[in-house]
VONUVO-25169 format. One line per field, with one value per residue (C-alpha): x, y, z; residue number from 1. Coordinates in Angstrom, 1 decimal, m for minus. Layout:
c1	(X,...) $
c2	(Y,...) $
c3	(Z,...) $
k	(NUM,...) $
//
This chain:
c1	(m66.6,m66.6,m63.3,m60.4,m56.8,m54.7,m51.3,m50.3,m46.9,m45.3,m41.7,m39.5,m42.0,m45.0,m47.4,m50.5,m53.8,m57.0,m59.8,m63.8,m65.2,m67.3,m64.3,m63.9,m60.9,m60.1,m60.2,m57.9,m55.5,m55.9,m54.7,m52.1,m50.3,m48.6,m47.8,m45.2,m44.3,m46.0,m47.9,m51.8,m51.7,m49.3,m49.4,m52.7,m52.8,m54.2,m54.7,m54.2,m55.4,m54.1,m52.7,m56.0,m56.9,m59.6,m62.3,m61.6,m65.6,m66.2,m66.7,m64.0,m67.1,m68.2,m64.8,m63.4,m60.7,m60.3,m58.8,m54.9,m55.1,m52.1,m52.5,m50.0,m49.9,m48.8,m48.3,m48.9,m48.5,m51.7,m53.3,m55.5,m56.3,m59.5,m63.4,m66.2,m69.7,m70.7,m74.5,m75.1,m78.1,m79.0,m82.2,m83.9,m82.6,m80.0,m78.2,m75.2,m71.9,m68.8,m65.8,m62.2,m60.7,m57.9,m60.8,m61.0,m64.4,m64.3,m63.4,m66.2,m69.2,m68.3,m68.5,m72.4,m72.7,m73.6,m74.1,m71.0,m71.6,m73.7,m72.6,m72.9,m71.9,m70.9,m71.0,m69.1,m69.9,m69.0,m66.9,m68.3,m66.8,m67.6,m67.4,m66.1,m63.3,m61.3,m61.6,m63.2,m59.9,m57.9,m59.6,m59.6,m62.2,m59.6,m58.7,m62.3,m63.4,m61.1,m61.0,m62.5,m65.7,m66.1,m69.6,m70.2,m73.2,m72.5,m75.0,m74.9,m76.5,m76.9,m76.1,m79.2,m78.6,m80.0,m83.3,m84.5,m83.5,m86.0,m88.5,m88.5,m88.7,m91.5,m93.3,m92.9,m93.8,m97.0,m97.8,m97.1,m99.7,m102.0,m102.1,m102.1,m105.3,m106.9,m106.2,m107.4,m110.8,m111.1,m111.0,m113.6,m115.9,m115.6,m116.0,m119.3,m120.6,m119.8,m121.6,m124.8,m124.7,m124.9,m127.6,m129.5,m129.1,m129.7,m133.1,m134.0,m133.3,m135.7,m138.6,m138.5,m138.6,m141.0,m143.2,m142.7,m143.7,m146.7,m147.6,m147.1,m149.8,m152.1,m151.9,m154.4,m154.3,m154.2,m157.3,m156.9,m156.3,m152.6,m149.6,m148.9,m145.6,m146.4,m147.8,m144.3,m142.0,m144.4,m144.0,m140.2,m140.2,m142.3,m139.8,m136.9,m138.4,m138.9,m135.4,m133.5,m135.5,m134.6,m130.9,m130.9,m132.4,m130.2,m126.8,m125.0,m122.0,m120.4,m121.5,m118.9,m118.5,m119.7,m116.5,m112.9,m110.9,m107.9,m107.8,m104.6,m104.5,m103.8,m100.4,m99.5,m96.2,m96.6,m93.6,m94.7,m92.9,m93.8,m92.9,m91.9,m95.1,m94.5,m98.0,m99.1,m97.6,m98.4,m100.1,m98.6,m100.7,m100.3,m101.2,m103.7,m102.7,m104.4,m102.2,m99.5,m101.2,m100.3,m102.9,m101.8,m102.3,m100.4,m97.5,m97.3,m97.7,m95.0,m93.2,m93.7,m92.2,m88.8,m88.6,m89.3,m86.8,m83.9,m85.1,m83.0,m85.0,m83.9,m82.2,m84.4,m82.4,m83.4,m85.4,m84.3,m85.6,m88.5,m88.3,m90.0,m93.1,m93.0,m90.3,m91.5,m88.3,m88.0,m85.4,m84.2,m82.9,m81.2,m84.2,m86.3,m88.4,m89.1,m89.3,m91.3,m91.0,m92.7,m92.1,m95.3,m95.3,m92.2,m90.2,m87.9,m86.7,m86.1,m82.4,m80.6,m80.3,m84.0,m84.2,m81.1,m82.9,m86.4,m84.4,m82.7,m86.1,m87.3,m84.2,m83.1,m80.6,m78.1,m78.0,m77.7,m74.8,m73.5,m74.8,m74.3,m76.6,m76.4,m78.7,m81.0,m79.8,m76.7,m74.1,m75.2,m73.2,m72.6,m74.2,m71.6,m72.9,m71.0,m71.8,m71.9,m74.0,m76.6,m77.1,m77.5,m81.1,m82.0,m83.3,m79.5,m78.5,m77.8,m79.5,m82.6,m83.6,m86.7,m90.2,m89.4,m86.0,m84.9,m81.9,m80.2,m79.6,m76.5,m74.6,m71.0,m69.6,m69.4,m69.3,m72.8,m74.0,m77.1,m80.6,m82.8,m85.1,m83.7,m86.8,m89.1,m92.4,m94.2,m94.6,m95.3,m95.2,m97.9,m96.7,m98.1,m97.4,m95.3,m98.1,m99.8,m97.8,m99.3,m97.2,m98.0,m101.6,m101.9,m99.7,m102.3,m105.5,m103.7,m106.2,m109.5,m108.1,m110.4,m109.0,m107.2,m109.9,m112.6,m111.2,m110.4,m113.7,m116.3,m119.8,m121.7,m125.4,m127.8,m131.6,m135.1,m135.2,m131.5,m130.9,m133.5,m131.5,m128.2,m129.2,m130.2,m127.0,m126.1,m124.0,m123.8,m121.3,m117.9,m118.0,m121.4,m120.6,m122.5,m121.6) $
c2	(m102.5,m104.7,m104.0,m101.3,m101.4,m99.1,m98.2,m97.3,m95.9,m95.7,m94.2,m95.3,m98.4,m98.9,m101.7,m102.5,m103.7,m104.8,m104.7,m104.5,m100.9,m101.9,m102.1,m99.2,m97.0,m98.5,m102.1,m101.1,m99.6,m102.6,m104.9,m102.7,m102.3,m106.0,m105.7,m102.9,m104.8,m102.8,m104.0,m102.9,m103.6,m100.9,m98.5,m97.0,m95.4,m92.9,m92.7,m89.7,m88.6,m85.8,m84.5,m84.9,m87.6,m89.7,m90.6,m94.0,m95.0,m94.4,m97.4,m97.0,m96.5,m93.4,m92.0,m90.5,m92.8,m94.1,m97.3,m97.3,m94.2,m93.6,m93.2,m91.9,m93.9,m92.0,m94.2,m93.0,m94.7,m96.2,m94.3,m96.5,m94.1,m93.1,m94.5,m95.0,m95.1,m98.3,m99.0,m102.6,m103.9,m107.6,m109.0,m106.0,m105.2,m102.5,m101.3,m98.6,m98.7,m97.0,m99.1,m98.8,m98.4,m101.4,m103.9,m106.5,m107.5,m110.8,m108.6,m106.4,m108.8,m110.3,m107.2,m107.0,m110.5,m111.6,m115.5,m116.2,m120.0,m119.6,m118.6,m114.8,m111.7,m108.5,m105.4,m102.4,m99.2,m100.6,m103.7,m107.3,m109.8,m113.6,m115.4,m118.4,m116.5,m115.6,m112.0,m111.3,m112.0,m109.9,m106.4,m104.2,m101.4,m98.6,m99.5,m99.3,m95.8,m93.0,m90.8,m88.1,m90.0,m91.1,m93.4,m96.2,m98.4,m102.3,m104.6,m108.4,m111.1,m114.7,m116.9,m118.9,m122.8,m124.7,m126.0,m122.3,m120.9,m124.0,m122.9,m119.3,m120.5,m122.6,m119.6,m117.2,m119.8,m120.4,m116.6,m116.0,m119.2,m117.7,m114.2,m115.9,m117.5,m114.9,m112.7,m115.7,m115.8,m112.0,m112.2,m114.7,m113.0,m109.8,m111.7,m113.2,m109.8,m108.3,m111.5,m111.1,m107.3,m107.9,m110.9,m108.1,m105.4,m107.5,m108.7,m105.3,m104.3,m106.9,m106.2,m102.8,m103.8,m106.5,m103.6,m101.1,m103.7,m104.8,m100.8,m100.5,m103.4,m101.6,m97.8,m96.2,m96.7,m93.5,m92.2,m93.6,m89.9,m89.7,m89.7,m93.2,m93.1,m93.0,m96.7,m97.7,m95.9,m97.5,m100.8,m100.3,m99.0,m102.2,m104.6,m102.8,m103.4,m107.3,m107.3,m105.9,m108.4,m111.4,m110.2,m109.4,m113.3,m114.9,m114.7,m113.5,m114.9,m111.0,m109.9,m109.3,m110.0,m107.5,m107.8,m107.8,m111.0,m109.2,m105.9,m104.8,m103.7,m99.8,m98.9,m98.4,m97.5,m100.0,m102.5,m106.2,m109.0,m111.9,m115.3,m118.4,m121.0,m124.8,m125.8,m124.4,m124.3,m121.6,m123.1,m122.4,m120.9,m123.0,m121.6,m123.2,m124.9,m122.5,m119.4,m121.4,m121.3,m118.6,m117.5,m115.9,m112.5,m112.6,m114.3,m111.2,m109.0,m110.5,m110.5,m106.7,m106.0,m107.6,m105.8,m102.5,m103.0,m102.7,m99.1,m96.4,m94.4,m91.0,m90.6,m88.3,m86.5,m88.1,m85.9,m85.8,m88.3,m87.1,m87.9,m90.9,m90.0,m93.2,m95.8,m99.3,m101.4,m105.0,m106.3,m110.2,m112.1,m115.5,m117.3,m116.4,m114.1,m110.6,m107.1,m104.5,m101.0,m98.0,m94.4,m93.0,m89.0,m86.3,m88.8,m86.2,m85.8,m89.4,m89.8,m93.5,m93.0,m93.1,m96.8,m98.3,m96.9,m98.5,m101.6,m101.6,m100.8,m104.4,m106.3,m108.3,m106.8,m109.2,m108.5,m104.6,m103.2,m106.6,m106.5,m105.4,m104.2,m104.5,m104.3,m107.4,m107.8,m107.6,m106.3,m107.1,m103.6,m103.5,m100.0,m98.7,m97.7,m94.6,m91.3,m89.6,m92.1,m91.8,m88.0,m88.8,m88.3,m91.2,m89.6,m88.0,m91.6,m93.5,m97.1,m95.3,m93.9,m96.2,m96.4,m100.3,m101.5,m104.7,m104.8,m108.1,m108.3,m110.5,m111.0,m109.0,m112.1,m115.6,m116.9,m115.1,m117.2,m118.6,m119.7,m116.7,m115.2,m112.1,m109.6,m109.4,m110.5,m108.4,m104.9,m102.3,m105.1,m106.8,m110.3,m112.5,m115.6,m115.1,m116.6,m113.3,m111.3,m109.4,m110.6,m114.6,m113.6,m112.4,m115.5,m118.0,m116.2,m115.7,m118.3,m116.4,m113.0,m111.9,m112.1,m109.1,m108.8,m108.6,m105.7,m103.8,m104.3,m103.6,m104.2,m101.3,m100.7,m99.6,m99.3,m98.3,m96.7,m96.4,m100.6,m101.0,m98.2,m99.7,m103.0,m101.6,m101.2,m97.9,m98.1,m101.0,m104.0,m103.7,m106.5,m104.8,m102.6,m100.8,m99.4) $
c3	(m46.1,m42.6,m41.9,m42.2,m42.0,m40.0,m39.8,m36.0,m35.2,m31.8,m31.5,m34.6,m35.3,m37.0,m37.5,m39.6,m37.9,m39.6,m37.5,m38.0,m37.9,m35.2,m32.5,m30.3,m30.1,m26.8,m27.8,m30.6,m28.1,m25.9,m28.8,m30.1,m26.6,m26.6,m30.4,m29.5,m26.4,m23.9,m20.7,m20.8,m17.2,m16.7,m19.2,m21.2,m24.5,m26.6,m30.4,m32.5,m36.1,m37.7,m34.1,m32.7,m30.1,m30.8,m28.6,m27.0,m26.6,m29.9,m32.7,m35.7,m38.0,m36.6,m36.6,m39.7,m40.1,m43.6,m44.9,m44.6,m42.4,m40.0,m36.3,m33.7,m30.1,m27.2,m23.8,m20.5,m17.2,m16.0,m13.2,m11.6,m7.9,m8.6,m8.0,m10.7,m10.0,m11.3,m12.3,m12.8,m14.7,m14.2,m15.9,m15.5,m11.9,m11.2,m8.2,m8.1,m6.0,m6.0,m7.0,m7.5,m11.1,m10.2,m9.8,m12.2,m13.9,m11.7,m8.6,m9.9,m10.1,m7.0,m5.1,m6.5,m5.5,m8.6,m9.4,m11.9,m12.0,m14.8,m18.4,m19.1,m21.0,m20.1,m22.0,m20.7,m23.2,m26.8,m25.1,m24.9,m22.7,m22.0,m19.0,m21.1,m22.4,m19.4,m20.0,m16.6,m14.9,m17.4,m18.3,m15.2,m15.1,m15.2,m18.6,m20.0,m18.2,m17.9,m14.9,m16.9,m17.1,m13.7,m14.3,m16.4,m16.9,m17.0,m18.6,m17.5,m19.5,m18.6,m21.8,m22.8,m23.0,m26.2,m24.5,m23.3,m27.0,m28.4,m25.7,m26.9,m30.5,m29.8,m27.8,m30.8,m33.4,m31.2,m31.0,m34.9,m35.4,m33.2,m34.9,m38.4,m37.1,m35.9,m39.1,m41.3,m39.1,m39.3,m43.3,m43.6,m41.2,m43.5,m46.6,m45.2,m44.0,m47.8,m49.2,m46.9,m47.8,m51.4,m51.1,m49.4,m51.6,m54.7,m53.3,m52.5,m56.2,m57.4,m55.6,m56.4,m60.3,m59.7,m58.0,m61.0,m63.3,m61.7,m61.6,m65.2,m66.1,m64.1,m65.2,m67.4,m70.8,m73.0,m75.0,m79.0,m80.3,m78.9,m81.2,m83.0,m81.4,m77.7,m77.8,m79.5,m77.1,m74.1,m75.7,m75.6,m72.3,m70.8,m72.9,m71.2,m67.7,m68.5,m69.9,m66.7,m64.8,m66.8,m66.8,m63.2,m62.5,m65.0,m64.8,m68.3,m69.8,m70.2,m66.8,m64.5,m60.8,m58.2,m56.4,m58.3,m58.1,m56.5,m54.9,m53.1,m49.7,m49.0,m48.0,m44.5,m42.4,m40.0,m40.6,m41.5,m41.0,m43.5,m41.8,m44.1,m43.7,m43.8,m43.5,m46.9,m50.3,m52.9,m56.1,m59.4,m62.0,m65.1,m68.4,m70.6,m74.1,m76.2,m74.6,m76.5,m80.0,m82.6,m85.3,m88.8,m87.7,m84.6,m86.8,m89.1,m86.1,m84.7,m88.2,m88.0,m84.8,m85.6,m88.8,m87.3,m84.4,m86.8,m87.6,m86.2,m83.8,m82.6,m79.6,m77.3,m74.7,m71.1,m68.9,m65.0,m62.9,m60.8,m56.8,m55.6,m53.9,m51.8,m50.3,m50.3,m48.8,m48.2,m46.2,m46.8,m43.4,m43.6,m41.9,m45.0,m43.2,m45.4,m43.2,m45.3,m44.2,m46.2,m45.8,m47.5,m46.1,m46.5,m48.7,m49.6,m45.8,m45.1,m44.1,m44.2,m40.7,m40.3,m42.2,m40.0,m37.1,m38.0,m38.6,m35.2,m33.6,m34.7,m34.2,m31.1,m29.1,m30.0,m33.3,m33.1,m34.7,m35.8,m39.3,m42.9,m45.5,m49.2,m52.6,m53.2,m56.8,m59.0,m58.1,m54.6,m53.5,m49.8,m48.1,m45.7,m42.2,m41.0,m39.6,m42.9,m44.7,m41.6,m42.5,m46.3,m47.6,m49.5,m52.5,m52.9,m52.8,m56.2,m54.7,m53.9,m57.2,m57.2,m55.1,m54.5,m52.9,m51.8,m49.4,m47.9,m44.3,m42.8,m40.1,m39.7,m38.1,m38.9,m34.9,m34.8,m37.8,m36.0,m37.5,m36.0,m35.6,m35.9,m36.0,m32.6,m33.7,m31.0,m30.6,m33.1,m36.4,m38.3,m38.5,m41.6,m43.9,m46.9,m48.7,m47.7,m49.9,m52.6,m55.3,m54.0,m53.6,m57.2,m58.5,m56.7,m58.2,m61.8,m63.2,m61.9,m63.2,m66.4,m70.1,m71.4,m74.6,m71.8,m69.7,m73.3,m74.9,m72.3,m73.2,m74.1,m72.7,m74.8,m74.1,m75.3,m79.1,m79.0,m79.0,m82.0,m84.0,m83.1,m84.4,m88.0,m90.3,m90.9,m94.4,m96.7,m96.5,m98.1,m100.4,m102.1,m104.7,m107.3,m110.8) $
k	(1,2,3,4,5,6,7,8,9,10,11,12,13,14,15,16,17,18,19,20,21,22,23,24,25,26,27,28,29,30,31,32,33,34,35,36,37,38,39,40,41,42,43,44,45,46,47,48,49,50,51,52,53,54,55,56,57,58,59,60,61,62,63,64,65,66,67,68,69,70,71,72,73,74,75,76,77,78,79,80,81,82,83,84,85,86,87,88,89,90,91,92,93,94,95,96,97,98,99,100,101,102,103,104,105,106,107,108,109,110,111,112,113,114,115,116,117,118,119,120,121,122,123,124,125,126,127,128,129,130,131,132,133,134,135,136,137,138,139,140,141,142,143,144,145,146,147,148,149,150,151,152,153,154,155,156,157,158,159,160,161,162,163,164,165,166,167,168,169,170,171,172,173,174,175,176,177,178,179,180,181,182,183,184,185,186,187,188,189,190,191,192,193,194,195,196,197,198,199,200,201,202,203,204,205,206,207,208,209,210,211,212,213,214,215,216,217,218,219,220,221,222,223,224,225,226,227,228,229,230,231,232,233,234,235,236,237,238,239,240,241,242,243,244,245,246,247,248,249,250,251,252,253,254,255,256,257,258,259,260,261,262,263,264,265,266,267,268,269,270,271,272,273,274,275,276,277,278,279,280,281,282,283,284,285,286,287,288,289,290,291,292,293,294,295,296,297,298,299,300,301,302,303,304,305,306,307,308,309,310,311,312,313,314,315,316,317,318,319,320,321,322,323,324,325,326,327,328,329,330,331,332,333,334,335,336,337,338,339,340,341,342,343,344,345,346,347,348,349,350,351,352,353,354,355,356,357,358,359,360,361,362,363,364,365,366,367,368,369,370,371,372,373,374,375,376,377,378,379,380,381,382,383,384,385,386,387,388,389,390,391,392,393,394,395,396,397,398,399,400,401,402,403,404,405,406,407,408,409,410,411,412,413,414,415,416,417,418,419,420,421,422,423,424,425,426,427,428,429,430,431,432,433,434,435,436,437,438,439,440,441,442,443,444,445,446,447,448,449,450,451,452,453,454,455,456,457,458,459,460,461,462,463,464,465,466,467,468,469,470,471,472,473,474,475,476,477,478,479,480,481,482,483) $
//
């Protein structure tokens, strides 16, 4: 649930407030004071739940508040006669000054000689202010920071124009393109190296077999008084060598390729970001017409399956589900990018908060604490993000019983509905095209996979005397009967 409804009582009156869970307690107090006719420039307030005051700096999602909880508002005269140690950070540079609590945000920024001619954004604790909304003149430092705290860190970021944002997007796309090109070259070089090694190994094997054949031709012939079976055995051995050389030089229809058609890459815990590729299209394999033809035997088998499906089977008590041995989690974003996060070791100790932390580390700062997660399949249930949820183990949650999980990432507020990108392409993340996902690669190579019948019936290797004996029928055919 992205929002929560709270009942606030002041004196004999009570009012209901519906606000997002990301709102802090201090923001809720600032919103509640005017509703009760109290000037927030002269008075301050505290909210209590079950006779216990709530920390004004905490967001509501980290408090024990539930939907329709009852809060009590206590009002006191606003005391702005104290100083606050302020650390202001602007574009990586920071400075520290002691400022009075009665200063507004604009007066505070003027004290630090900050350029306010450009559009900017200020973050004080969990409070976010923009220059275009006029909040710089209405919010005072003492209404956000209490006297007990005494110090605060304020971050100022200049809002980038559309042209600057487009330039950043182009640079990111160029970086992704270069990384994909380097990955493609590396794979081509690896394939060429394997091909050369295979050719060298085949050449050495053929030379060795030819040398062995030549030695057998020039070998000394045994005397005539040896057993009669020895010449026959030498003939079979010589014939086997010739057949091996012919089979090595001439490709056989039943021979399988040296390398498999498709091999999955080993799993790693390094996050992988799959970016949609606009240059190439995934080719869809179409089955030949022979796959849709049904023989009489197949029709009888299908008829028996349908006939036996109506037979009642004894119910088997379900066995207890085992813990997943690993977690392969995919997070889908609105810009069609897919983030792959793997947990391969100590899966029984992984908590939901670790997954959220791993996602936050890869997001741009503007989207942290401003999104929701929900399941990627019906009924698309949202996953609540709270202090209690973060401490839960993944295997104890009903939605994380399988190894492969798909989640959908969406923005919590409509006014932040921008086109992305949302995930940083630099750092500890591997960027790939969506065409390199295992499912897409297997789909594009489906036409090259071997038939099921060939895999089920591998050719048997027989040599020497055993091959000659296997050709002889060891029993009479079924149609031949003797009376």
